[in-house]
Structure formats: structure tokens, C-alpha cells
C-alpha positions in Angstrom: 137.3 27.1 80.9 138.6 30.6 81.2 138.1 34.0 79.7 140.8 35.2 77.3 141.0 38.9 76.3 142.5 39.7 72.9 142.7 42.9 70.9 142.1 42.8 67.1 145.1 44.6 65.5 143.1 45.7 62.5 140.2 47.4 64.2 141.6 48.0 67.7 138.5 46.3 69.3 139.1 44.2 72.4 137.2 40.9 72.4 136.6 38.4 75.2 136.7 34.7 74.4 135.5 31.7 76.4 138.5 29.3 76.0 138.5 25.5 76.7 141.9 23.7 76.7 142.2 20.1 75.7 144.9 17.5 74.8 145.2 16.5 71.1 146.4 12.8 71.2 147.3 12.7 67.5 149.5 15.8 67.5 150.6 15.3 71.2 150.0 18.9 71.9 147.7 21.1 74.0 145.0 22.8 71.9 142.3 25.3 72.7 138.8 26.0 71.5 137.6 29.6 71.6 134.1 31.0 71.5 133.6 34.7 71.3 131.6 36.0 74.3 131.6 39.7 73.3 133.5 42.9 73.2 135.1 44.8 76.1 133.5 48.2 76.7 136.5 50.6 76.8 134.8 52.9 79.3 133.5 50.4 81.9 135.5 47.3 81.1 132.4 45.2 81.0 131.8 42.4 78.4 129.1 43.4 75.9 127.6 40.5 73.9 128.0 40.8 70.2 125.4 39.8 67.4 123.0 38.0 69.6 125.5 35.4 70.7 124.3 35.9 74.2 122.5 33.0 75.8 119.3 32.8 73.8 116.1 31.9 75.6 117.4 33.0 79.0 114.8 35.3 80.6 114.3 36.7 84.0 111.1 36.2 86.1 109.4 39.2 84.5 109.7 37.8 81.0 112.5 40.1 79.8 115.8 38.7 78.6 118.2 38.2 81.4 121.2 40.5 81.4 124.5 38.7 81.6 127.3 40.5 83.4 131.0 39.9 83.3 132.1 36.6 84.5 134.8 36.8 87.2 138.0 35.1 86.3 141.4 34.7 88.0 144.8 33.9 86.9 145.9 30.4 87.7 149.4 28.9 87.6 150.6 25.4 87.9 153.9 25.4 89.8 156.2 22.4 90.7 157.0 22.5 94.4 158.0 19.0 95.5 161.7 19.1 94.8 162.2 22.7 95.9 160.2 22.0 99.1 162.6 19.1 99.8 165.7 21.2 99.2 164.2 24.0 101.4 163.7 21.5 104.2 167.3 20.3 103.8 168.6 23.9 103.9 166.6 24.6 107.1 167.7 21.3 108.8 171.4 21.8 107.9 171.3 25.4 109.0 172.3 26.6 105.5 169.4 29.0 105.2 170.2 30.6 108.6 173.9 30.9 107.7 173.0 32.5 104.3 170.6 34.9 106.0 173.3 35.9 108.5 176.0 36.4 105.8 173.9 37.8 103.0 170.8 39.4 104.6 169.6 41.2 101.4 170.2 38.4 98.9 170.0 35.1 100.7 166.7 34.1 99.1 168.1 34.7 95.7 171.2 32.6 96.6 168.9 29.8 97.7 166.8 30.0 94.6 169.8 30.0 92.4 171.3 27.0 94.3 168.0 25.1 94.0 167.9 25.8 90.2 171.5 24.7 89.7 170.9 21.5 91.7 167.6 20.6 89.9 168.7 21.6 86.4 172.0 19.8 86.3 174.0 21.3 83.4 171.8 24.3 82.5 173.3 27.8 82.7 171.9 30.4 85.1 170.5 32.6 82.3 167.7 30.0 81.9 166.5 30.7 85.4 163.9 33.1 84.0 162.0 30.3 82.3 162.4 27.9 85.2 161.0 30.5 87.5 157.7 30.4 85.6 157.1 26.7 86.4 158.7 26.3 89.9 158.0 27.6 93.4 161.2 28.8 95.0 162.3 30.9 98.0 162.9 34.1 96.2 159.6 33.9 94.3 160.7 36.3 91.5 162.7 35.9 88.4 166.5 36.5 88.4 167.3 38.0 85.0 170.5 37.1 83.2 172.3 40.4 83.8 171.0 40.4 87.4 172.5 37.0 88.0 175.9 38.2 87.0 175.7 41.2 89.4 174.3 38.9 92.0 177.3 36.5 91.7 179.8 39.4 91.9 178.1 40.9 94.9 178.0 37.5 96.6 181.8 37.1 96.0 182.5 40.6 97.4 180.3 40.0 100.5 181.7 36.5 101.1 185.3 38.0 101.2 184.1 40.2 104.0 182.6 37.4 106.1 184.1 34.1 107.3 181.8 31.2 107.7 183.0 28.2 109.7 181.3 24.9 109.2 
């Protein structure tokens, strides 16, 4: 369960929803069930319960209704790491990472990430790296946008013509 914050376009009010994700076997898709927790106070950023949907019957020791505060939540991501970890170990063992670091000190992590992508995603063009980055852990750790990948390839070619690497 997680808290999802969404703004109503018609009224401009920001609401907080308690969201539970589940797998629908018939449709073979992920689905979610949302329950409105309350509105977000624009000044304090706290969640304010709406229309008595707060926990009913919950009272403190003195008999007054218990005040519920904002529930902490964090962003979670599921990243694939096995194949890139293996490729990273190969690059370290073969000395490829050290050679790239020596020849291209500013962009060697980008080069490694691009190489890992091209190895793992067989015939997929480099402009799809942005989407792949969202689901995989890689040495650079950031996205390489499509225009950036072209600049990056040209810079790599220019730098490689200045350095000679013997294997």
C-alpha cells in the first residue's frame, strides 16, 4: 500500500489516496484500488481527512478522537541488476573499465552503460535507453537521452582518435 497524491483538474484541490496494487488474472494486467484519505493542506502540506472518512471509533486515552497525522511514504523502484552486475564484473576483471576510465575520464560510465544496454537489448536502438534506464541498474545511473547519445558517440570518436589503446 502506498499514498498517491493527485490534483483534481476541475477544482484544483490536491487529494491523497491510499492505493493498493493487485494482479488481475482475467485481464492479465496490474490494477489498483484507491481509497481517498483526505485533502492536502496547501500551506502545511499535511493530509486533512475529508467528510468523516477518518478512522471512526479511534479515540485517545482521554476519550477524544485521535488525530491522525500524515503517514510517511517513500518512493520505491524495482530495478533489474543481475545481468548488469555480471557485465560490470566482466568489465572489471578484463580491465575494460580501467581502460575506459583512463581514455575517457568524463564519460566512461556512460560508455559502460551504453555498452551494457546494447549487449542486453540485442537489436534495440540507443534512443530506447531512456526507458531501459527506468528498470535497470547500470554504472552511469542516469538516463542518456537520444540527442545526448549522439553527442556522446561523436565525442567518444573524437577522444578515441586522440588516444591509442593497446590490447
